[in-house]
N, C-alpha and C positions, 0 to 999 in steps of 0.2 A: 392571769386572770382564773378565777373557781370554777367550779364547772355550772352543769345545768341544776335548779331545783323544780322538782315534779311534786305532782298533787296524783299519785294510780287510786283507780275509782274500780274495787273489787264487785261491787256491787253493778259497773255496768261494763263488764267484760273484759274488765282491766282495760279499760282506755286511759288515757290521760287526763288528767282536768286542767287546773290554773298551773304555770309553766313560771320562769322569771330567771333571771340570767343578771349577774351581781346587782338584784335587788329591785331591775327593772321589767314588767310584767310583760307575759310574753303574748300569752294565748288570749282570744275574743272568747270573753265570756256573754251569754243571754242574760236575761232579767229574768229566767226560769229560774239560773245558780245550778250546783251541784243537787240533784237526788238520787234518791233509790230506784231498783228495778220496777218497773210496772207493767202491768199486763197489757198483752198486744192482741186486738180484736181485728185486726186487718185495716185498718182507718190511718188517722191522722193521729194516729197516738207519738209516734216519732217528735214530731215537728213539735208536740205541747211539750212532751219532756224534752227538748234537746236545750239541753245547760252551755254549750259551746265548748271548750276545754279544748286543747294541745294538737288532739285527733280522737274523733270519733270513729268508731269502724259501720261502714251502713255494709248491712247483708247480712243475714248469709245466702236466700234465699231470692232476693228482694233487692234492686238498689233504685233509686227515681221515684216516681208516681206511682200510687198503688196498683198494682197490676195482678190479672191470675188470684186475687184472692187475697194477697199480702199486701200490707200495709207498707205504707213511706218509709224507703229506706230501710227495711224489714226488721228484726226481732235483735238481730246483733248486741248492740248496743243498751235495748230493755231487760237485756238477761244478765242475772250477777256469776260471776267465775266462784269456782270451784277447785278444790288442790292446790289455794293460792301459798304461795312458799317464796320467799326470800333468804339468799345469803350473800354473805360479802365475803369476798379472798383480793390477796394483795397480789396482784401483777405489774411485776418492772416497779415497783416503790410507789405503786397508786392503788387506792382501795377499790376496787370493782363491786358494784352492787347490780343483782342477777334478782328477778322477780318472776316467776310463770305460774301459768294456771292453765285451768285444761275450761274450755268454754261450748256445752254443746246446746246446739238449737233441734229438739227430738220431740217426735211423736208417738204414740203407744202402740202405732198400727203401720206405721209412715217412715214418712225418710228422719234419716239421724247424721247428722253433719255431726263436728267437734273438732273447733280448733285448740291446737296448743300451743302456748303463746309465751315467748322467751322475750324482756324487755332489757336491756344491756345498759347502765352508764358506770360513768366511773368521775372520781376524784381529778381536777386540774384538766379535764377535756370535756367542754361542752357537748357531749354527745350523745343521741340516744337513739339505741338500735331496737328494732324492734322484728322481732324472725316470727311471722305463724304456721305453725302445719296443719292445714285443713283436711281433712278425711273423710271421705263417704261413707262409714260403715252402715249404710241400707243395702238393701238387695237389689234397686233399681236405677242405674242414673240420673243424679238428682243436678238442676240447673243451681249455681253455685257462683251468683255475681258479688264482686267484691268491692267497695269503696273505702279509701281512710281520708275522713273529713278532717285535716289539718286546720284551724282555723287563729288566725294571726286579728290581736286589734292593737289599739291604742296602748304604749304611744309606739310601739314596734312599727306598726301599718297606717303612721297618721298621716297626715299632709305631708305632701313634699318625697314622701319614702317612694319607692320605684319596686315595678314588680321584673325580673327575669329571667324571660324562658328562652331556650334556644326553638323555637318553632319553625317548621317548613309551613306551617298552615294555622290556623286558627278561626274558627268558625264561632259563629253567634249560632244561638240557640233560639233567638224570638227576635223580634223588629226590638224589643229594649236593649238588648246585647247588640243588633248590629249598630244601633244609632251611638252606643260608645265605642265601637270596634279599634278607634284609629287612638284612643287613649286609654286599653284595658291595663297598661302597663305604669300607666300614673296615678300616685291616691291623690284622687282630688278634696275638699272639705267635705263635709256632711252635706244631705240638701232634705229639707224636709219633704216628707211623702214621694222621696223616690221610689222608682223600681228595681226590683233585684235585676243583674245581666250576669251571666253564666254563657264562659265560653269553650271551649273543647278543643285543645290544645297537640296537631301533631309535634310530637317533641321529638328531638334531633339525641339520641345514645351517645355516651363516651366508648370509649374504644373499650370497657370493659359490660359496656350496656347498660349501664345504668342511665336514668334521668335523672334532671337536675331543674328545680325552681328555686329563685331565690327573691328571698326583702331585702333591699339595701334601703338605712338611715344615718344619714349621711349626719343630721341631727347629731343622733344617738353616738355616731361611729358604729355602728351595727351591720351584722349582713347575717339572717337569718337563710335558711339551707334546707330544702326538703329533697331526701335523692328516695331511689326508689327502683328495686331489681325490672326492666321492662319486659322480662323473659313473661313475668306472670302477672305483671300488669303495663299494658302496652299504650292503656289510654290513660289522659288526664285532664283535667276538667279546673277551669277556674272559675270561680264563685266571686262575685263583686254584690251588696249591699250596702251601697251609698245614705241608706236613709240615717237621718240625724238621731234618732235614739235606735237604730241597731249597728251601723256602720262598721262592717267585717266583710273580710278578706279571708275565705278557700281557697287554698289550692289541694286537690284530689284527686293522687293517683291511682287506676280505675281498673279493672279489664271488664268492662261494660261501660255501656250507653246511663244518661241520667230520665229514661223512659219508660224505664218497665221491663217487666223480663219478658210484657207479649210483645213489643215492638222490638226486643232484640230476639226473640224465637222468628220474628217475621223476619227480621234481613239475616238470617242464618249467622248472628256473633254472640249469642248468649252461651256463657262458660258453663259446663258440665264434667259433673266428675263422676267417673266409673264406679263403678261398687267395689271398695277397698282403695280407689285410690286417694293419693294424697297431693297435696298442694302444698310448695313452699313459695310463699310474699316475704320482700324484705323491703325496710322503710327506714331510712336514717334519719334523723332531725337534729341538726347541729345550729351552734352560733360562732361568730366569728369577728372578733373588734377589727375596724378598720381605719388608716389612718386619715 
């Protein structure tokens, strides 16, 4: 089998938009579709510009609900990348494609966070490797929550597919999620007017310290895997929106909650970066054929 086809979005922080394996769509795309960067004014610009895609980066100064003057899910995916470069090399007889870019969230007289992003994939291997190095270039400690919003759609996450996560505990966000707690792992059919359901999973890492979430579709004969290094991404959220017009599944490694930076600050869990401090986060997305 061949590799994964992906669309890179340099106007949106070098996130990944649509993606395919052997011609089969993998990513959930919203009705907004792909769009360029937009100015953020601290409100709901993120959801208004949310086109979906294989993964959307949330942060760098807020994740979740609007908080402390920062908009929903922060500004990262509303920012254009710069110094974008693509190189092709041959390793072990396979062509390796590497894309790099720099994304900065900066203000003239305030915080300055820089992400140096590297994406790698290769022919013959259905694997996308993401490495982000986030550095606080400011002079003060800075809150730096981060979440990778991996969005899967039809046909991959259609009715009958199942979600496999080795969870010690599953925590529903609210009453809507509580009602669906016994079936978070099963993909039911679209439901007109249904509300979204969000769960936090306490995930058991493997021996190397990586977490994994998998969507298995036996009809297609495919398993899609999200793997992340848990040292810097210790939390994991699942977003399920069964409404017929939306019908989305999100698998979301993170270092924070979805309640906004004020809630995490009050809980003593708000991720911080000291001046000049770097943080490296790693995420792998892959597809395997199954018998």
